[in-house]
N, C-alpha and C positions, 0 to 999 in steps of 0.2 A: 157913332163913328168918332165924334169929337173927343169923347172920353177915351176911346181906344188910342187915338193919336196922342193924347196927353200922356197916357200910360207908356206908350212906346217912346215918346220924346223924353219922358222922365227916366226911363230905363237906359236909353242911349246916353243921356246926360250923365247919369251915375257911372256908367261904364267908362265914358270918356274921362270923367274926373278921376276914377280909380286908376286908369292907365296913366294919366298925367302924374298922379302922385307916385306911382311905382317908377315911372320914368325919372322923376326928380330924385327920389330916394336912391335909385340905381346909379345916378350920376350921369344921366344922359346928356346933360349940357356941359359936362366938364371936359377939359382938355386931357388927353391921355399921355401924360409926360413919360410914363413908364415904357412906352413904345418907341421913344425917340432913338434909343440905341440901335434899332433895326434899320434905320436909314443909313444907306451906304456912305453918305457924306457926314455922318454924325461926328466923327473925330478927325475928319480929313484936314482940318485947319491946324491941328496940333503939330508942332514942328518936331516933336520927339517921336520917332518911329516906334519906340517901345510902348508908348501910350496908345498909338493907333492900333498896334497889334493886340494890345490888351483889350481894346474895344471890340476887336473881332473875336478874340478868344472867349469873351464873356457871353457870347451868343450860343455857345455850345450847350449840348444836353447836360443836365446835372441833376443829382439826386434831390427830389422833392423841391426843385427850383430854389434850393438854398443858396446857390451861387457861392460856394465856399472857397473862394480864391483870394489870395493876397499877392500883390506884385511889389517887389522891391527893386528899384532902379539902382544900378551900380553907379556910385558917385564919381568913380575914377574913369570908368569906361562907358561912354555913351551908347555903346552897341551891346551892352550886356544887361540882362535883368534876371531876377530869380522869382520862381513861382513857389509860394508857400500854401499849404492847406490851412484854411481858416478854422482854427480849433473851436471858435465860438459859434460855428454854424454846422454843428454835427446834428444827426438825427439818431440819438443813442438808443431809442426803442426799436426801430426797424433795422438799424445798422450798428449794432453794439460792437462789432469788430472792425468797423470803419472801412470795410471793403468797398462799398458803394462810394464812399468819400474819396478813395484813391482812384477808382475808375473815373470819377468826375475830374480829377486833376489831369488825367490823360485826354479826356475829350477837349479840354481847354487847349492843351499843347498842340493837338492836331489842327485845330482851327487856326492857331497862331502860325503853324507851318504853312498851311494853305494860303493864308492871307499874305504871308511873307513873300511867297512866290509872285503873287499879283503885284505887290509893292516894289519888288526888286531886291529882296533880301533872302539869302539862304539862312534858315534858322537851325543852327546846330543845337540839338537838345541833349543835355547831359543829365540823365535821371539820377537823382539822389547823389549829387556830387560830393556831399559830405558823409555819405553812408546812409543806410536805411535807418528807420526809427528804432529807438529803444522801446520795445514792446511793453515792458513793465511800467513805463511812464510815457505812454504814447502821446497824450495831449500836450505835455510839456515838450516832447520831442518835435511835435508839429510846429511849435513856436520857434524852436531853435534851428531846425534843419530844413533846408529848402527841398521841395519835391524835385525841382529841376533848375538847372542853370541854362539860360538861353543866350546864345551868342549869335549876333547878326553879322553877316558879311554881304556887301553889295554884290548883286548879280544882275543880269539882264532880266527885266520884268517879263513874266510869262503869263499868258492867258490860260489859267488853270480851268479845266472843265468842271472842277468842283467848287470854284469860288462863289458863283452865284447862289449855290445851294445853302451857303451859310446864312443867307438872309431870309430863308424859309423856315417855318416852324420845324424844330428838330423832332417833335413827336406829334403823331396824328392818332388820336384815340377814337376816331370815328369808324364808320363801316368801311371795309375793303371789299372789292368785288371778289367773287369766288373763283377768279382766274389766277392760278399760281404763276410765279415768275417763270419765264421760259428758260430753255437750256442755256442760251447765250447770256441771259441775265444772271443765272445761277453761277455760270462760269466766271463772270466778272467778280462776283462776291467771293468766290472760293480762292481767287488769286490775290485778294487784298492782304492777307497776313504777310508781313515782311520779315518774320523770324520763325524759326522752327518751333519755338516754344508756344506759338499762337496758332489757333485753328478755328475755322468756321464750318459749321454743318447746317445744312438746310433740310427741312422735312416738309414734304408735300403729299405723301401717301396718306390715305384716309385713316389707316390704322394709327399712324403717328399723330395725325391731327386730333383724332379722338383721345388718344392717350395723353398727349400734352395738354389738350383742352381740359381733360379731367384733373390733371395736376393744377392747372391754373385756377379752376373753380374751387377745388378743395382748399388750396392755399388762401384764396380770397375769402372764403367762408371762415377759415381759421382767423385770419387777420381781422375780419369784421367783428369777430367775437372777443378780441383782446382789447379791453378798454383803454389801457395805457397807450397802445399803438395807435388806436383811432383818435385818442385825445391829442396825441402828438401832431397828427395830420390836421385835425380840426383847429389847433392853435395857430396854424400858419395859413388858414383860409382867409382870403380877402374878399369880403362880401360885396363891395361896391367900388366905384371909381375913386372915391376919396381915399379909401384904404389902400387901393392899388397904387395910387400916386404917392402915398405916404411911405409905404414899405417897399414896394417894387420888387418883392421876392415872395415866394410861397405859392399857394394854390389859388385858383379862382374858377369861376364858372366856365371859362374858356376850356379848361381841362375836361369838362363834361360835354364839350362839343357845341356850346352855345356861342352864337355870334350875332352881330347886327342888333336889330330891335329886340329880338328874343333875349339876347345877352343882358341888355339893360333892364328889361322887365323882370327877368329872373333874379337879377341882382336886387332890384327893388323889393321883390317878394321875400327874398332871404333877409334883407335888411329889416323888413317889417316883421317877419316871423323867423327869427334865427333858428328855432328848433327844427325847421325843415332840414337843415344841413348839420344837425348835431345829434349825438347819441344814436338812438335806434334809426332815426331817419338817415343819418350819414352812412350807417352800416348797410342799410337796405339799398341806398343809392349806389354805394360802392359795388355791391354784389350784382345789382341790375346792370350797371355799365360794363362790368367785367363779362357778364354772360352775353351781352349784346356784342362785345368785341370778339369773344370766342366764336360766336355763331356767324361772324362775318370775317373769318380768317381762313385763307387757303394755303398759308405757308408760315412755318416758324423757323427761326434761326437760333443757333446756340454758339456762343463764343467760349472756347475752353483754352486753358493754359496748362503747360506740362507741370507747373508748380503753382504755388499760391503765395509767392513773395509780394512785397509791396511793389516791387518793380514789375512783376507780372500783372498786377492789378492796374497799374498806370498804363502799361503797354496795351492792355485789353481795352482801356478807355480810348486810347488813340485809334485803335482798330475800329472801335464802334463808331467814332466820328467819321472815319473813312467809309464805313458802311452807309451811314446816314447820307453823306454827301454824294456818294456813288448812287444811292437809291434815288435821290432827287434828280440826278442826271438821267435816270432811266424812267422817271415818272412814278416811282414807287415811294411808299411811306413806311414808317416803322413806329412801333410802340414797345418799350420795355415792359415785361411782365415779371417784375422783380420779386413778387411775394414768396414764391416757392424757393427762392434763393436767399431769403433773409434768415439770419442766424440767431434768432431768439428762441428760447426753449420750446414754446408751443409749436414752432414750425420745424422742429428737428426731424420728425419722421418723414414728412413729404420731402424735405430737403435731402435727406440721406437716400431716399428711394429714387428721387429724380437724378441725383448724381450717379447712382449705380446704373441707371438706365441710359443716361445720355452723356456720360463722360467715361473715357477709357481708364484703365487702371493707372492710378497715380495722377490723374488729371483733375483739374478743378473747373467747375462751370462758373464762369464769371458773369455771363449775361444770357438771358432768354428773352426773345422778342418775337413779336408778330410782324410780318412783312407782307406788303401787297399794294395793289393799285387802289388808292383812296377814292371813295365816291365823291367826297367834297374836300376842299383844301382846309387846312387847320389854321386857326388864328395864332399869331405870335404871342408868347407869354411875357410876363413882366421881366424887365431887366433894370438893375440899378445904374446909377450914373458911373461912368468909367473911372472918375477920380476917386470914388469910394473904395476902389480896389487897390489903389496905390498907397503903399506904406510910407510913412514919414521917415 
C-alpha cells in the first residue's frame, strides 16, 4: 500500500509540475495588455473625439486580424480625419486582389459611425474622396489616397441599440445551436442594406446548408494544401501571452475556441512543441475546426454587390458590421467563411462555381458567413494600442 501511495503521489506531483510548466510557458501569470482596448473607458480620457472614435473603429472585424488601418487627423479642422488602408498589413497570398482588405476598411467605418451616435457626433463618411485607387499600382495608391474622409458634426447623443455589441467579439468560431434564425430575425437582417447595390441573402433550407457546407469544406481542404497560404497564416500566429502582448495582432488559440485555463495550457503546449500548430498539424487542425463549424450551423448568409468596385467592397464591409452588431442585439453570432471567396489560382474553380450558384448575373459575392445562436460566448481577440493607428 505504501509503495502504491508513493507511486500515485509521484505521478500526481509530475502532472502538477507539468501543468505548472505549461501554465508558465503559456503566460498564465502575465497581464493581457492586448485586451485593454476592449474596455469601454479605454480612450475616454482622450480629449480628441477622432482618437476616441478610432479606438472604437479598431474593434471591428478585420481580415486575419491584421488591423490594416491608418488614421490621419486633419491639422486644420479638428472635426475631420481620414482613413487609409495600411499597405504594410496585406495578406497577399489569400487576398491577392485586396478585396478583403477593402471590406475591412468598411467594417472600421461602420463602428466609427455607431460610436459617433453614442458620443454625440454625426459621422459623415465620404468614401474615396480623392477617387478610387490606381489598380496598376495599388499599393502605392493606398499610401497616397484615403479610403474615406470622416467629418464629425455635433448632435444629441443617442443610445444606439448596436453600441454595446461593439465590445463583444466580432467573430464566434464555436458551435451554434441547430436552431435557425426565426422570420423576424431574418427580416431584421434583410432590411440592413442601405443602398440598392447591396443585398443580403440568408439560407436555412437543408439543401442549401448541405451545398454551402460542401463548398466550405472543399475550399478549406484546398487552402490547407497550399503551403504558401498556410505559411502566411502560421507566420502571424501568436503562441503565448508574451507574443500576444508584443504584437497585438494576428491569430491565437482564442480563434480555436480556447479560453480560460485551457487557453493557457494549450499555449504552453504549443510554445513547448511548436510543430503542433505548424505544417501538417496546422492543416489538419484547420480542416477539423472547419468541419466542426459546418456541422454546427443552421444558417448561412451571403452579402452581394451589383458591382465589384473598391467602393462596393468598402460598403459591403460597413454592411457586415451592421450585421454583426444587429446579430449581437438578437443574441446571434457570426463567422466569415472566406476560403471559397479567395482569389488565388488554386481556388478559382470553387470560387467560380459558388458565384454562379449564389450571386445573380453581374453580381459579386463579397462575403459568406455562418450565423446562429452560439453555444458559448467567444473571447475577444488582440488589438493594438490606439495611438499606433494615428499617422504623424
